N, C-alpha and C positions, 0 to 999 in steps of 0.2 A: 426651397433648397433642393438641389439635385444631388443625389448620392450615387456613387458608382460602386458596383461590385468589385471591379478592379479597374484602376485608372492606369492606362498604358498609352504612351506616345513615344514610339521608338521606330527606328529604321531597321527593317529585317533584310539582311544581306545573305545571298547564297551564290553558288557558282553560276547559276543560270538566271537569277532574278534579283533585281533591286527594286523593292516596292515599299511604299510607305503605307502602313495600316495603323489605324487608331481604334481601340476598343473603348466603348462607353459602358458596355456590360459584358462580362466574361466570367466564367466560373473560377472558383478558387479550389485548390486541393482540399479534400475532406468536406466539401460543402454539402449541406442538406437542402434539397428543394422541396417546398411544401407540396404535399399530395392533394390532388383534386378529387372530385366525385368519382372519377374513373380509377382512383388509386394510383395515379401517375403524377410525377413532378416534371415541370417544364424547365429546361435549362436555357435561360435567355442569353443570347450572344448577339451583340449589336455593335455597330461602329461604322467606319468608312474607310475607303481605299482611295489613294491619290495617283496610283500608277495606272495610266490609261490602257496599258497592255494587259492588265489583269482582266479575266473574264468571269471568274466565279469564286465564291467562297463555299467551301464544303466542310461538313462536320461528320466524322466517323465516331460512333458510340460503340464501345465494347462492353459486354456484360460479362464480368469476370475477365476471361481471356478470349471470349468468343465474340465475333462480330454480331452486333445487335441491331443497329440502325444507321442509316446514311441519309443525310439531308444536305441540300445545296441550294444556292441562290445565284442566279446570273446577275452580273453587275451592270448597272446602267449609270453612265457618267453624266453629270450636269455641272457645268462650271468647274471641271477638273476634279470632281469628287463623286464617288459612288457610295451610297449608303447601303448597309445590309442589316438584316434582322432575321435571325433564325431562332426557333424554339424547339429543339428536339426534346422528346420526353423519355423518361425512364420509369420503371415500375417501382412502387413502394414495396420493398422486400428486403430481406437480410442478405443482399448481394451488393457488392460495390461495382460501380461503373467507371469507365475511363473515356474521356473525350479528347479527340484529336481534331484540331482546326487547321485547315489547309487553305492556302491562297493558290488559285489555279490561273495559269497563264498559258493559253493555247492548250497544248497536249501535256504540258509539264505542271507540276504542283509542288509547293513548298510547305513543309510542316511549320506552322507559325506558333502553335501552342499545344501543350499536352497538360491535361488536368486529371488527377488520379483520385480514387477512393470517393467518388461521388455517390450520393444516395438520395432517395426520396422518402418522405415520411411526415410525421406530425409535429406541430410546434406548440409549446406551452411556455408560459412565463411564471417566474417566481418573484414576488415583491414582498418586502417587509424588512425587519431588523435582524438581529444576530441569529435567532433560531430559524430564520429564512435562509441566511447565508450558510449555516450549518456545516462548517468545515470539519473535516475529519482529521485534524492535525494529530490526534493521538495515535493514528496509524492502524487502529484495529479494524477499520473498514477495508483494509487491504485484502482481507480474507475473501471479500466478495469480488475481488479482481476487476473493479469497474474500468480501470484504465486499459484493460485488454479487450474491452467490449467495443468493437469497431463501429457499432451502430447506435451509440449514444453520443450525440454531437452537441457542441455549443460554439458560439461565435463571440470573439472579442474584437472591438474596433482598434485596440491599441496593445497588441501583444508585444512584450518587451523586445525591442530591437528589430521588429518586423512589421508592425502596423496591423492592418486588418488581417484576421486569420481565423480559419475554422480548425477546430481541434476535437479530439476524442474527449468526452466529458469524464470527469472523475470527482470524487468527493473531497479533494484536497486543493492542489495548487490552482486548478482551473475553477472558476467560481460558478459551480453548479451546486455543490454541497452534497452531503451524504444522502439526505432523503430525496432530493431531486434526482440524483443519479440512480438511486434505488428504484424509483418509479420508472425511470427510463429502462432499467434492466428488466423489470417485470413485464413491461410492454413488449420489449424485444423477445423475451423468453417465451411469452404466451401467445404472441401474435405475429412475430417475425416482422414487425414494423419498426424501422429506424425512427428516432425522435431527436428533436432539438429542444433544449431548455435553455432559456436565457434567464439567469438569476441576477436580478437587479437589486438584491438586498443590500442593506448597509446597517451595520450594528449600532445599537444604542440610539436610534433616531426615532422621533415622534411621528405620528401619522401626518402632521402638517408638513413635514419634510418631504413626504412622498406625494402629497396632494397639491403641490404648488403649481398646478397647470396654468399656463398663460393662455387664456381663452382666445386672445387675439392671434397668438402664434404658439400653438401647442408644441412645436419642435424647438422652441427657444432653448439654446444651449446653456443659458445661465440658470435653468431650473432643473431639478432632479427629475421631474416628470418628463421634461423635454429630452434629457439625456437618455432616459430609458426608451422613449419612443424612437429617438434617432438610432439607437442600437438595433431595434427591430427593422427599421427602414434600411439601414446599411446592410443588414444580413439578408434583406430581400424577403422577410417573412411577415412583415407588419400586417398584411391583408389576410393572413392565414392562421393567426393565433387562435387556437381552439379554446383555451382555458387559461385562467390566471389563478395561481395559488397565493393567497394573502395570509401571511403569518406575522402578526405584529400586535403590539399592545402592552408589552412588558414595560415600555417607557411610561405609558400612562398609568398603569396599575401602581407603579412606584412613584408617580409624579404628583402634580398639583391638581386641585379641584377643577381649575379652568381647563387643564388638558383633558380631564375626564369628561366634563360636561360638554365639551366641544367635539368629542370623538365622533358622535353620530353625524354631525354636519360635515366633518372632514371626510368621513368614509363615503358619504353620499356624493360629495364632490369628486372623489377619486373614482367611485363606481361609474358615475355618469361620464367622466372623462374617458375611462376605458372603453365604454360603449360607443363613444364618438370616434375614437381613434383606432380601434381594432374591430373592423367591420364583421369579421367572422367569429367574434367572441360568442361562445355558447354557454360557458359556465364560469362562475367565480367560486372557488373553494375557500372558505373562511375558517381559520383555526381559532378556537377559543384558547386563550392563554391559561397557564397553570397557576397554582397557588404559590405566591412568592413569599420569601422569608421575612420581608419587612415592607412597610408601606408608609406613606406620609399623608394619606387621605382616607377617611372612612367611606368615601365614594368609590373606592377601587373596584368593588364587586360590580358596579354599574357597567364597567367596560366589558367584563365577562358576560354580563346579562345581555348587553346589546349584541355582542358577538353571537350568543345563542339565538337571538331573535332575528338575525339578519335574513335567514332563509324564509321567514314569514313576511318580511318587509319587501324583499326583492325576489321576483319569481325564478330567476336563474341562478340564485346563490345556493350553494350547498355548504352546510356548516359541519364541523367536526371538532371534537374537543381534544385537548392534549392531556387531560387528566389521566393518570395512571401510567404515563410513559416512564420507562425505567432510566437509570443512570442520570438522575437529575441532581443538580446542586441547589435547586430552588429557583433557578432562572434558566440555566442552560442545560444541555443534555449531551451525554456521550454518544458515541456512534451507535450503540445498541438502542438508545432511545430514538435516535433519528431513523434508524431502520424500522423500528416498531411503528413510528408515525407514518412512514411510507406504506407499510403493509396495511395500515388502517385506512389510508386515503385511497389506495389503489383500487379496491373493489368499487368505489364510487366512479372513478375514472373508467374502469373496465365496463361498468354498466352504461355510462353516458356516451362513450365513444367507440366501444368495441363489442357492442351487442351482447354483453354477458347476461346470462339468465340467472346468475348467482346474485340474487337481490334480497335475500332474507337476512335480517340482522346485520346489515352492513353499515347502518347508521349509528352514530352515537345516540344512545337512548335519551329521549327528551320527553318529560312529562307533558301529556296533553290535557289531563284533568287532575286536579287535586281536590278532594272533598272529604267531609266527615262521613264515615260509613256505618255509624251506629247512632241511635237516638241519644245515647248518653254522652256523645262527643268524646269518647275515650279511644276512638280509632279513626285514623286518617288513611285514605287510600290514594295512591298515586297510580294513574293509568298511563302506560306508555303505548307506543304504536303496537298494533296487534301482533306483528311478527316477532316482537321482542320477547325473548325468554330470559327473564331477569334473574340476577344473583344479587343478594343483599348481604353485605358483610357487617355483622353486628360488632365485630372486634377484629383487630389485627395486632400481632406482636412483632416487635423488631428488636434487634440486638443493639444496645446503646453503644455509640461510638465513644462515650466517656468512660464507662466502667464495665462494659460487656454484659450487663444485666439484660434480661428479657423485659421489655417495656410494652405494656398493653395500651392501645388506643381504642376508644369506644365510639360507635356512631353517635351515641347520645350527646357527645361533646361537640359534634359538628353538624347537628340538625338544630335549627333555630326557629322557634315558634314565636312570632312577633319579636324577633331579635334575641330571644332567651333560649339558651341551650339547656341540656340535662332535663328536658321534659319527656324524653322518649324512654320507654321501658325496653321495647324490643321491636324487631321487624321481621317479616317473612314474606315470601313471594307466592303468587298464584299465577303462573304463566306470565302475562304482560302486566300484571298488577303487583304493586308493592304495598303491603299493609303495615301500618305503623301503630303499635299499641302504646298508648300514653300512660304515664304514671297516675294521672288523675284527669277528670273532665277539664276540657280546655275551651276557652273562648277566643283563641288565637285566630286571626284573620289572614295571616301571611306566613309562608314557610320559606326558609332559606336553607340550601344544602351546600355545605362546605364553608370553611372560614374565610374571613377577609384576607388574612395572611397567616403564616405559620411560623412560630418562633422555633428555629432549628437548634434544639438543645441536644437531644439524643441522636438525631439523624439530620442529614443535610437538607432534606426536603420533606414535605408532607407525605407520609407513608400510607395513608388510608386511615380508616376503612372507606370503601367506595360502594356505589351501585354500578353494576355492569351487566352486559348480557352474556350469553353462553358462548359467543364468539370473541370474547374479551374486548369488545368495544365498550369503553367506559362511558358512563352517563355524564351529560353536561352538568357543571355546577349551575345552580340557579339562585336567584336573589329576589326575595319578597314576592313570591308568586302567590296570588290569592287562593285561600282555602274556601271552597264553595260550601254552602250549607248542606246539612244532612240530607242524604237521599237513600232510599232503601236499596239493598244490594240484590241484584238479580243475576243468576248464573245461566248463561246460554251455552249449551254443550252439544258436541257432535256425538251421536250415538252410534251411527253406522254410515259408511260411505261405500258406494259402488260406482261403476263407471258412469252411470247416468242419473244417479239420485243420491241425495243426502237425507239422513234422518236426524232431526234436531229435537232437543227437549230443553225445558227451562222450568224454574220454580215459579209458582204463582205468588203475587203480592196482594196483601189485603187492600180492599177498596178498589180493585181493578175495574175499570169501566170498558176498556177496549184494548186489544192487542193487535198490533200491525207488524208484519214481518216484511222486511225489504232486503234486496240483494244488489250488491255492486259487482259487476262482471269486469274483472281486471281494473282498469282505471276509469271506467265509465261512471255515470251518475247512479245513485241509488234509485231502484225502481221497486214499487210495491209488488209483492208476489202473493200475499194473503192477508185478509182482514179476518181476525178470529174472535171467538167469544171470550168473555172475561175469564172463563175457567179453563181455557185451552192451555195445555202444557207441552204439546209436541206438534211437529209438522214434518211431512215428508215432501221434499222438493224433488220432483221427477223430471225437471227440465235442466238439470246440471249437465255439464259436458266434460269429458275427460281432458285432463291437462290444464283446465282453467283455474284461475285464482279468484275465489269469491270471498267477499266480506258480507256476512249476514248481519242485519241490524234489526234488533227487536225493540220496538217502541211501545212501551206499556203506559197507558194513560190512566191515572188514578181519578177517583171521584172528586178529589180535591183540586183537580186541574193540573197537578204536577205530572210531568212526563219523565219516565225512567228509560234511558237508552242504553242498551247493551249490545256489544259487537262480538263477532266471532269470525276468525280467519279460517278458511277451508281451502286447501290446495287439492284439487281432484287428482286421483291417480291416472296414470297413463295405461293403455292396454299393453299387455306383455307381448302380444302378437297380433296379427291381423284378426279382425273380428270374424265370427262364424259367417259363412257365406250367405249372402243375401239372395232373395229370389231373382235378383238381377246381378249380372257380373260386372265387376270393376277390376281392371288391371292397370298397373303402372310399370312402364319399362323405360330406361333401366332404373333400378333401385339397388344400390346407391346411384345418385344423380351427380354428374359433373357439371353440366351446363343446362341441357334441355332434357325433359322427359315427356313421354306420350301417355296420356290418360285415356283409356279405352273403356267405353260402356258397351253392353251387349246390344243396345239399340239406341237410336237417337231419342232424346228426351230432354226436357228442360231441367237443368241441374245447377246447383250452386257449389262451386269448388272453393274451399278455404284452406289455407295452410297457416298453422300456428307454430310458434316455438314452444319450448317446454314450460315457459312462464305464462303461456296463454296469449302472448302478443301476436296479433294478426300480421302476416307478411304478404299474403296473396289472397285475392278474392276475385272471382269471375263467375258470371252467369252465362250459361251456354245452352243451346238447343241441339248441339251436335253430338255425335257418338264418339268423336275423338277431340281431345283438347290438348294443345301443346303447352307445357309448363316451362317457361324460361326462368331458370333459377340460378343463373350464373352469378347474380349479385348477392345471393344469400351467403352468409358466413357458414363455414363447415359446421355440421351439427345434426342432431336428431330433431325432426319436425313431425307434426301431426297433420295428416291429410284427411279432410272431411269432405264427403260428397253427399249432398242432400237432394232428393228428388221426390216425386210423388210415390216412388216405389219404396222409399225408406231412407235411412242414413247409413252410410258406409264410412268407417274410420280405420286408418292404418298408419303405421309409422313410415316415415320417409327419411332416408339418410342422404344428406348433401355432403359430398366430399370432392373438392376440386383437385 
């Protein structure tokens, strides 16, 4: 099926020209054109002319009110018709462009079409049920003024009374929704990049409603999947969708056992369809549904558990929970809850697509290991990712909506050991670890966190208590996660850190036969750095580097054959200024850098030049034997970087500021 951006077949008449021109592709007002690797969007203009006297088609692009680009094409007629195809490009920036299309006849030209408020930027999709639609009908989202943000766009194929139309997105009448528009607003605010979000959500629908892809004809209009795909095609963005946000599952949580048990298969079908039909898709963000006030199946937590696990099943899936969102009635959320969700998701999008180095504690905390941590089996430890700094709420109090009394809720009511609650005495945290003290020794093999459902008596929705991190990212609910057997507790600590070294210490364990220390540099594999004696309790790593993110892994092997593994996250400090001068001179000019910089050594020598961002991610590496090296940094985002030059003379490190 062929879809047209604008379908026009009309006679254009002026005082000097009578020409027939047909457009098969032409821009619409307010249209967003997906940006490419050069951060530009192409405006496709195609069609044909039947007036043999016409000689040229030309397009003038204005950036704001200033001339920006001019392109033209000479017309060549065959069988009375001349085809044309032009693709002028515009920058992806917070500036609106105007396009004027002219038909040229000899020395005269006629203005055929004018399109206004054109932008280039990024494209995302939202799929799911009512919390994906997330309309802000209560009006409180108006304080964010999204409808005045000219650089948040969406497209509808059937705008009332007008047909296909591009519009400024908002959280209300145009179906982008509150949290979708808020994500757009944050991208525009922080990166000056326009965005398009197509929200294909539909309230109250099961996952099978969205995963009804016709494999023989994916664009089939009688399927919901095909209708969503067609919308992307009509908007001209299908091949440029960067990510899909999936927020659905309330139907199944309150549904039948069959709906729940078939959820993974339906999601798999949907996920595979997306990757077949959206070739540029890089990320799928999956939201874990909240605790609902009622249910019809004891299997309901299995949906939330599958949603938690999807990032482990699919390599490009990123999961986030909706636990802890405010303004909940048990199923839906007010504008405040939707804005909170957007602010939770945005750091992931910012990292994945906008080179953000703010990557610590931006995930929903997810237990990586759960085990008994004393021989008496009266203590259970939950280990989260190393960067998580956890908070454990033993109790919360709310004001009853029935009588105004203060009503307490205790975590022991919502932690289930082999399905039984009230086994917990108390909990406390130690960095990324949560320790649970039990009332008595336990033989439980599985742990569940948070209830199947919540009977809303004194409050509309489950009020807590929760586990969360210090950035208010709430932990996933989890269901029947195995509790591993007892293992001794070993503490690995950072004693001192300098620019090029770290000092570590740990406690010894009885019956130790060997200690091995390993290190992971950024996202690389772990590599051994020391094999130590059984009595060793410390180590100084002198090969660390400023600005890097290291994970140290201590592997203690006991004489019983058991191995105890302990990890420690260390983020190395950056130098506050250029290092003391080396016996060899290194200069960089200019600094700050806009496009290119010249690196000069006092003599020609073999050297390795590396540029890192503040998270330790490498952006530039070159080996040279020259005394001058040109650094082309125009593609790097604005920010502070670390320049390292290594040679036989030593290592030189300094800060480098990129500012375009």
